[in-house]
C-alpha positions in Angstrom: 104.2 165.2 -31.8 102.5 166.8 -28.3 100.3 164.5 -28.1 102.8 161.5 -29.0 105.0 163.4 -25.8 101.6 163.0 -24.0 100.9 159.7 -24.5 104.7 158.5 -23.9 104.3 160.7 -20.0 100.8 159.3 -19.8 102.2 155.6 -20.4 105.1 156.4 -18.2 103.2 157.4 -15.4 100.8 153.9 -15.5 103.7 151.7 -16.1 105.1 153.6 -12.4 101.9 153.3 -10.7 101.5 149.1 -11.3 105.3 149.1 -10.4 104.5 150.7 -6.8 101.3 148.9 -6.7 102.9 145.4 -7.3 106.3 146.4 -4.3 103.4 147.4 -2.0 102.0 144.1 -2.5 105.2 142.5 -2.2 105.7 143.8 0.9 102.5 143.1 2.7 102.8 139.5 1.7 106.1 139.2 2.4 106.8 141.1 6.0 106.3 138.2 8.5 108.8 135.7 6.1 111.3 139.1 5.7 111.3 139.2 9.4 111.9 135.9 10.2 114.4 135.9 7.3 116.3 138.7 8.8 116.0 136.8 12.4 117.8 134.2 10.9 120.3 135.9 9.5 121.0 137.4 12.8 121.4 134.2 14.7 123.7 133.4 11.9 121.3 130.7 10.7 123.4 130.1 7.4 126.3 128.7 9.2 124.8 127.0 12.6 121.7 125.6 10.6 122.6 125.5 7.2 120.4 123.0 6.0 117.9 124.2 7.3 118.4 127.8 6.2 118.8 126.2 2.7 115.5 125.1 2.5 114.1 128.2 3.7 115.9 130.1 1.0 115.0 128.2 -1.5 110.9 128.3 -0.5 111.5 131.8 -0.4 112.9 132.4 -3.7 110.1 130.2 -4.8 107.6 132.1 -3.4 109.4 135.4 -4.5 109.5 133.6 -8.3 105.6 132.7 -7.8 104.7 136.3 -7.0 106.4 137.8 -10.0 105.0 135.0 -12.2 101.3 136.5 -11.1 100.4 132.9 -9.8 97.1 132.3 -7.8 97.8 134.4 -4.4 96.9 131.3 -2.7 99.9 129.1 -3.9 101.8 132.6 -2.9 100.4 132.6 0.2 101.3 128.8 1.0 105.2 129.1 -0.2 105.8 132.4 1.7 104.2 130.6 4.7 106.5 127.4 4.5 109.7 129.9 3.9 108.7 131.6 7.0 108.3 128.8 8.9 111.7 127.5 7.9 113.4 130.7 8.7 111.7 130.3 12.2 113.1 126.4 12.2 116.9 127.7 11.0 116.9 130.6 13.9 115.4 127.9 16.5 118.2 125.3 15.3 121.0 128.4 15.1 120.5 129.2 18.6 120.4 125.6 20.2 124.0 124.9 18.1 125.2 128.2 19.8 124.5 127.2 23.4 125.4 123.7 22.6 128.2 125.1 20.6 129.3 128.0 22.9 133.0 126.5 23.4 134.1 125.9 20.1 132.4 129.3 18.6 134.2 131.5 21.4 137.3 129.5 20.1 136.6 130.1 16.1 136.5 133.8 17.2 139.7 134.2 19.4 141.1 132.4 16.1 139.8 134.6 13.8 140.8 137.9 15.9 144.5 136.6 15.6 143.7 136.7 11.9 144.2 132.7 11.7 142.4 132.4 8.4 145.2 134.1 6.6 148.0 133.3 9.0 147.2 129.5 9.7 145.1 128.8 6.7 145.9 124.8 6.2 144.7 124.5 10.0 142.1 126.7 9.9 140.9 125.2 7.0 141.0 121.6 8.6 139.1 123.3 11.8 136.1 124.7 9.3 135.6 121.5 7.8 135.2 119.5 11.7 132.7 122.7 12.5 130.7 122.5 9.9 130.8 118.7 10.9 129.6 119.3 14.2 126.9 122.1 13.1 125.4 119.3 10.8 125.3 116.7 13.3 123.8 118.9 15.7 121.2 120.0 13.2 120.6 116.0 12.3 120.4 115.6 16.4 123.3 113.3 16.4 124.8 114.6 20.1 127.6 112.0 20.0 128.6 112.8 16.7 128.3 116.6 17.2 130.5 116.4 20.0 133.2 114.4 18.5 133.6 116.9 15.8 133.3 119.5 18.1 136.2 118.5 20.4 138.1 118.1 17.4 137.4 121.6 15.8 138.2 123.3 19.1 141.6 122.0 19.3 142.4 122.7 15.9 141.1 126.3 15.9 143.2 126.5 18.8 146.4 125.4 16.8 145.3 127.8 14.3 144.8 130.4 16.6 148.8 129.8 18.3 150.1 129.2 15.2 148.6 132.8 13.8 149.9 134.6 17.2 153.6 132.9 16.0 153.5 134.3 12.8 152.9 137.7 13.2 155.7 137.6 16.5 158.0 135.6 15.3 158.4 135.1 12.1 160.5 138.4 10.9 163.4 137.1 13.4 163.0 133.6 11.8 163.7 134.9 8.6 166.2 137.4 10.0 168.2 134.4 11.7 167.9 132.4 8.6 169.4 135.4 6.3 172.1 135.3 9.2 172.6 131.6 8.7 173.1 132.2 4.9 175.4 134.8 5.6 177.7 132.6 8.2 177.2 135.3 10.8 178.0 132.8 13.4 181.6 132.6 12.8 181.9 136.0 13.0 179.7 137.4 16.0 178.6 134.2 17.6 177.7 135.9 20.5 175.0 138.5 19.5 173.7 135.9 17.0 173.5 133.1 20.1 171.3 135.8 22.0 169.0 136.6 19.5 168.2 132.7 19.3 167.8 132.4 23.1 165.2 135.4 23.2 163.2 133.8 20.2 162.9 130.2 22.0 161.9 132.8 25.1 158.9 134.2 23.1 158.2 130.9 21.5 158.0 129.7 25.1 155.7 132.5 26.5 153.8 132.0 23.9 152.8 128.6 24.6 152.4 129.1 28.0 150.0 131.8 27.6 149.1 133.0 24.0 146.4 135.9 25.4 149.1 137.6 27.3 151.3 139.1 24.7 153.0 141.8 25.9 156.3 139.9 27.1 156.5 137.7 23.7 156.1 140.6 21.3 159.3 142.0 23.7 160.9 139.3 23.7 160.6 138.9 19.8 161.6 142.6 19.1 164.9 142.0 21.5 165.4 138.8 19.3 165.0 141.1 16.0 166.7 143.7 17.3 169.3 141.4 18.4 169.6 139.2 14.6 169.7 142.5 12.9 172.8 143.6 15.3 174.3 140.0 14.7 174.1 140.5 10.8 175.7 144.2 11.5 178.5 143.1 13.6 179.5 140.5 11.2 180.3 142.8 8.3 182.0 145.1 10.1 184.1 142.0 11.3 184.2 140.6 8.2 185.8 143.6 6.9 188.4 143.9 9.2 189.4 140.5 8.5 189.5 141.3 5.0 191.7 144.1 5.8 189.5 146.8 4.2 189.0 148.2 7.8 191.8 148.0 10.6 190.8 148.3 14.0 191.5 151.6 14.3 189.3 153.0 11.7 186.4 150.8 13.2 186.5 152.4 16.7 187.2 155.9 15.6 183.8 155.4 13.6 181.8 154.4 16.3 183.1 157.1 18.3 182.3 160.0 15.5 178.6 160.1 16.3 179.6 160.9 20.5 181.7 163.8 19.2 179.1 165.1 16.8 176.2 164.9 19.7 179.1 166.4 21.9 179.7 169.2 19.4 175.6 170.2 19.5 175.3 170.1 23.2 178.4 172.6 23.2 181.0 170.1 25.1 184.4 170.0 24.1 184.8 166.3 23.2 187.9 164.2 25.5 188.0 160.2 24.4 191.7 160.1 25.7 190.8 157.5 28.0 187.5 156.2 25.9 184.2 157.5 26.0 183.1 156.7 29.3 182.9 160.3 30.7 181.7 161.6 28.0 178.4 159.6 27.8 178.4 160.2 31.5 178.5 163.7 30.7 176.1 164.2 28.1 173.6 161.4 29.4 173.7 164.2 32.9 173.0 166.8 30.7 169.9 165.5 28.8 168.7 164.2 31.8 168.3 168.5 33.2 167.6 169.2 29.9 164.1 166.9 30.3 163.8 167.9 34.0 164.1 171.6 33.5 161.5 171.1 30.4 159.2 169.2 32.4 159.4 171.8 35.1 158.7 175.0 32.9 156.1 173.3 31.2 154.4 172.4 34.5 155.0 176.3 35.4 153.6 177.5 32.3 150.3 175.6 32.4 149.3 176.2 36.1 150.4 179.9 35.6 147.7 180.3 32.3 145.1 178.3 33.7 145.4 180.5 37.1 145.9 184.2 35.2 142.9 183.0 33.0 140.7 181.7 35.9 141.7 185.1 37.9 141.0 187.3 34.8 137.5 185.6 34.7 136.9 186.4 38.1 138.0 190.1 38.0 135.9 190.8 35.3 132.9 189.5 37.3 133.7 191.7 40.3 133.9 194.3 37.9 130.5 193.9 36.6 129.1 194.1 40.6 128.6 196.6 42.6 127.9 195.1 46.1 129.9 193.3 47.9 133.2 193.3 45.3 135.7 194.7 47.8 135.4 191.7 50.2 135.4 189.1 46.5 138.5 190.9 46.1 139.8 189.9 49.0 139.4 186.4 49.0 141.1 186.6 45.4 144.0 188.0 47.2 144.0 185.1 49.8 143.8 182.9 47.1 146.6 184.6 45.5 148.6 184.0 49.1 147.6 180.5 49.2 149.2 179.5 45.5 152.2 181.6 46.2 152.4 179.5 49.9 152.3 175.8 47.6 154.7 177.3 45.6 157.4 177.7 48.3 156.3 174.4 49.6 156.5 172.9 46.3 160.2 174.1 46.3 160.8 172.9 49.8 159.5 169.1 49.1 161.1 169.3 45.6 164.7 170.0 47.4 164.3 166.5 49.4 165.0 164.6 46.8 167.8 162.8 44.6 166.8 162.2 40.9 167.3 158.5 41.4 165.2 159.2 44.6 162.0 160.4 43.9 160.4 163.0 40.3 158.1 166.1 42.3 155.4 167.0 40.2 153.0 170.4 40.8 149.4 169.9 38.9 147.6 172.9 40.0 147.6 172.5 44.2 148.5 169.0 44.1 151.7 168.0 44.7 152.9 164.6 43.0 156.2 162.3 44.8 157.1 160.0 41.9 159.4 157.3 44.4 161.4 156.1 41.5 163.9 154.8 43.9 161.3 152.9 45.4 161.7 149.0 44.6 159.7 146.1 45.1 160.8 142.4 44.2 159.1 141.1 41.2 155.4 140.0 42.2 156.4 141.3 45.8 154.6 144.2 48.0 156.5 143.6 50.2 158.5 146.9 51.3 162.6 146.2 51.9 164.9 147.9 54.6 166.8 149.2 52.0 164.1 151.7 51.1 163.5 153.2 54.9 165.6 155.6 54.0 164.0 157.3 51.2 160.3 156.7 52.9 162.2 159.0 55.6 162.2 161.9 52.9 159.0 161.0 52.2 157.3 161.6 56.1 159.8 165.5 55.8 158.1 165.6 52.1 154.0 165.2 54.0 155.2 167.5 56.4 155.9 170.4 54.4 152.0 170.1 53.9 150.5 169.2 57.3 146.9 170.2 56.1 146.5 167.7 53.1 145.1 164.4 51.5 147.3 161.8 50.5 146.8 159.9 47.9 149.0 156.4 47.4 149.2 155.0 44.1 150.7 152.1 42.8 151.4 151.3 39.1 153.3 148.4 37.1 154.9 147.8 33.8 152.7 146.0 31.3 153.5 142.2 31.8 151.9 140.0 33.3 147.9 139.6 32.9 145.8 143.2 33.4 144.1 141.3 36.6 147.5 140.1 38.3 149.1 143.7 37.7 145.6 145.5 38.8 145.5 143.6 42.0 149.5 143.7 42.8 149.5 147.6 42.5 146.7 147.7 45.1 148.8 145.4 47.2 151.7 147.8 46.7 149.8 151.1 47.1 147.9 149.5 50.5 151.7 147.9 51.8 153.0 151.8 51.8 149.9 153.3 53.1 149.6 150.4 56.1 153.7 151.5 56.3 153.1 155.4 56.5 150.2 154.8 59.2 152.3 152.6 61.2 155.9 154.3 61.0 155.1 157.5 60.0 151.9 158.2 62.5 149.7 159.6 59.4 146.1 159.5 60.1 143.8 156.3 58.2 141.4 159.2 57.6 144.5 161.6 55.4 144.9 158.2 53.3 143.9 157.0 50.2 145.2 153.8 48.4 144.7 153.1 44.6 146.4 150.4 42.1 146.2 151.1 38.4 147.9 148.4 37.1 149.7 149.0 34.3 147.1 151.6 32.5 149.1 154.7 33.1 152.6 154.0 32.2 155.0 157.0 32.1 157.8 155.5 29.7 158.1 153.0 26.8 157.2 149.7 28.2 159.3 147.9 25.3 162.4 148.7 27.2 164.0 147.2 30.5 164.5 151.0 31.7 160.9 151.9 30.5 159.3 149.2 32.5 161.4 149.7 35.3 160.1 153.1 35.4 156.8 152.3 35.2 156.9 150.3 38.4 156.5 152.9 40.4 154.5 154.4 43.3 152.7 158.2 43.1 151.6 160.0 46.5 149.8 163.0 45.3 149.7 165.2 48.3 146.6 167.2 47.9 146.6 170.4 50.0 143.5 171.4 52.0 143.0 175.2 52.7 
């Protein structure tokens, strides 16, 4: 029994050794062909030189089959050489096609990124057929036929891409508007429904004119979606009132209830005797005060934590040292005094502005003036005379820090292209810097202007108020000690 087991093990070892030898032989013979095949795959030859790639793949399979069947080694080498040569030809043809068809390939990639194969499948399929025709004609050397098919494919890919983008952003709203039509919403909420339709048209127009800047059309589509849902909701309420299932008084009281609940949570006695305006204003002021207070507390906590950590480390290091400790402790005390002076200056600057004029932040020893009251006309970098009173306060704030560097930062909302927004923000920052030099007599050596475009939003670009907050100028005051 033991002898049988030993023989079985020996037989398995012989088979494994033979297989290992066969694999090593295969790797040696096919090394160059494998490399040529990988190069063809990397060049996307299957798509860009399909006929040659198919012939190469068939020759490669024939060579592998010849090796597996134990054919004459010379025959195997000949078939491998043929496969290698064809793969090289396929790679060369693919590179040539890539250069000649660069435009349509880029358009095809853009359409694929927009998920056109799924969202615009019929048009995408037609484009793929024309693209394949262009590739075949190019591979055959028919330049004229390839050019014709290329133009047709490029046009179809662009249509597929635009269709996919519209489907992604507009289809939900279109379905909602169809639901609204079936529910006869136009009878009960015509103005809101008309607003939804208008916003949808605006979104589609923006996509037609510039499909690559989707921030504005996406926002318009979202607004249209909201207005459509709002119209359906309003129509149901109006229908209920009309059908006597709810009185007008019931409707008004139902709308007042959330406001009363919020007032109760804020410990405010709700007074709606003359309508919601006064209570709404009181709640709005409370929320703004809480936000400002929370921001200030977060900044103070962060700055205090950082200072305590740094000073604890410095004190620990001083305690480990013997020589010069008294001088370094004195330097540390000077730093503490400097920071206390910055805090006093920060408070002084903060009291210069109302909430509608500027928000004042502190980051370490830097003080930032967020000039929310400084407005520019759309697309303009010209400082209007209406901003002069605010800029006089800015001059007083800068005077509180006579030894400081000043960084003027320009920011925009997300509407418009990245390049346009970056240029506009830089122009606005430079316009304010020029004003500070000419009217405030600030030396240019203290000033730097930087435009950040839309890259540093402080609010939601999906709302008009948020976009207004993002269209801003920040002045960073960096004290020098």
